[in-house]
C-alpha positions, 0 to 999 in steps of 0.5 A: 521816429522810433529806432526801429522805424529809422532802421526800417527806413534805412533798410528800404533805401538800401533795398531800393538801391540793391534793386536798382543795381540788380535792374541796371538800366543798361544804357543809362537814362536814355529814354525809349522813343515812342514809334510815330504813326506815319502815312505812306503816300504813293508817288503821284497821289495827291491828298486834298482836304484835311486829315482828322484822326487821333493817334491812340496809345497801345491797347491790350487785346480786348473783346467786345465785353472789354475783357482781355482776350484769352488766347490759348497758348499752352503752359509756359516753358522754363524760360517763360516761367522765369520771365513771368516771375521776373516781370511780376516781381518788377510790377509786384506790390513789394518792388514797385512801391520802391523802384523809383525808376520804374515808377517814373517810366509808368508816370510818363504814360497817362495809361501807365504803359512801359515799353518792353524795350525799356524793360529789357535793359533791366539786367535780370530780364535781359539775361533771360531774353531781349526778344519782345515776342518771347517776353510778350508771349510769356506774359500772356501765359501768366495765370495771375493777370497782373500784367497786361500786354499791348496788341502790338506786343511792344508795351506792358503795364500793371493791370489797372484792376489791380492797383498798388496797395496804399503804403499805410503803417498797417501794410508796412508792419505786415511786410516787416512781420513777414520778413526775416534775417537769415545768415549762413549761406556761402558767399559765392551762392547766386540769387537764383539759387537763393530764390529757389531755396526759399520758394521751395518752402512756399510763395516768397515776395523778396530775397535781398542779398546783403553786401559789403562796401565792395559789393561782395555778398556777406552770406546773409539775406532778408527774405519776405515770405508770402504769408505769416504762417510760412514765415513762422514755420521757417523761423521755428524750424531748428533743422533749417540749413543750406547744404548742410550748414545751419542757418541763423534766423531772426525776425527782421524787426528784432535784427534791426533793434539788435543792430541799433543796440550794438551800434549804440554800444560801439559808439559808447565804447568809442566815446569811452576810449576817446575820453580816456585818451583825453584824460591821460593827455590832460594828466600828462599836460598837468604833470608837465605844468606842475614841473614848471610852476611855483606852487602856492603863489596865486592869491585870488581876490573877489569883490573889488570896487570900481575905484580900486587900481592895480597899484592899490592892490600891489601896495596892500600886500607889498608889506607882507611879501614880494608881489611879482604881478597883479592881474587886474584892471580898474573896474574888474571885480576880481584880481589875482596877485602872484607872489615871488616864492613857493607858498608865499601867497599863504604867508602873505594872506595870513600876515595880512589877516593878522594885521587887519583883524582877520580881514582883507579890506582894500579901498574900504571894501572887504575882499573874499580871498583864497589861495589857488590850489589843485586844478584851479591853480594849474588852469590859472598858470596855463592861462598865464603861459598861453597869454605870454606865448600869444604876446611873443607871437604878436611881437614877432609878427609885428617885427616882421611887419615892421621889417617888411614895411621898412624894406618896402619903404627903402626900396621906394626911396632908393628907386625915387633917388635913382630916378631923380639922378637919371632925370638930372643926367638926361637934362644935362645932355639935352642942354649940351646938344642944344649948345652944340647945334648953335655952334654948328649954325654959327 
């Protein structure tokens, strides 16, 4: 997936979350209960036979031609205009494809009806009105015919004759091309004012307020205009401002790409800083290590044969310098010989070669020999110190285990001895009692 697509997918998720926050469902995920049809039977009336009828879902006002009845209600007032706008945003192409909650509500009914009681839990609609009559009347005054209202004014749905467009790559690119990043707004401005600002220029599909982790407005938005011409016009308007403050305007795609590049640069900078810190730390450790070791004392041998033993290696070089340690086990291909004294590995290697025609041959096998230097030498010493430290820890641990075992054993022995003494004392008392009873009987 391209970086732009990833950024777009992330932004879509953020915008879906924002829509969810803006349209909080009030009482959580409590579901609306559908009204049940009940038959009221007068007292004393007896119904015989079977009742055969079907309870149907709410239907829109329809005439004989199957078209929604057109009732002359007059133009919508200001509140009704806002209600129409908000509901048509909820059920519109831009939001409905992203609003999972509303999609689930629509799927619960085979005909796509959603109760107005559910819709009034959306915060922005609830702030306008919770009256089903007012909301249903407002929708009936809409000229777009996007939303249908049930006969009883209780349910609404998106007009089946206006299905959602398919979520194709072409459509996604069309929306992206009509979307801009706009920055320069005061952080205390409301969404209504921002919407009014953009709609004064022409049709607008969405205004998304960008917020920080604390849900505070960052002063920038993503706006999606209704057509490409309007998008291009606003983008090229160098005089664009909000209350005198100039606005930064960038195509959303370009903004995403810029953000991705900046993110990569920040990640690279953090990595560079981390690597530099590690380098400095390693260099400090090397300096400390150099101060504690004796340089030029490790001779590295390769090509050892399988019959060679540690004593063979030690004896070979003992004639040329004092061998402090040989790191080698029978069967190994390599050996490390540590000499006693600074640069003694150089001296031992030189004398051994001089006495064997320039060769180092152990048990009939010629060896490749070199004295460890630089980082290779430091790394070998580091391993030596680490092994010594591990051995000390192991001895210390085994010492604690031995003491603990001895302590437990001592306690057990002590308990057994005490228990045995108590049993012996108890046995003596019982024998005395029996003798006393015999005496009494006599």
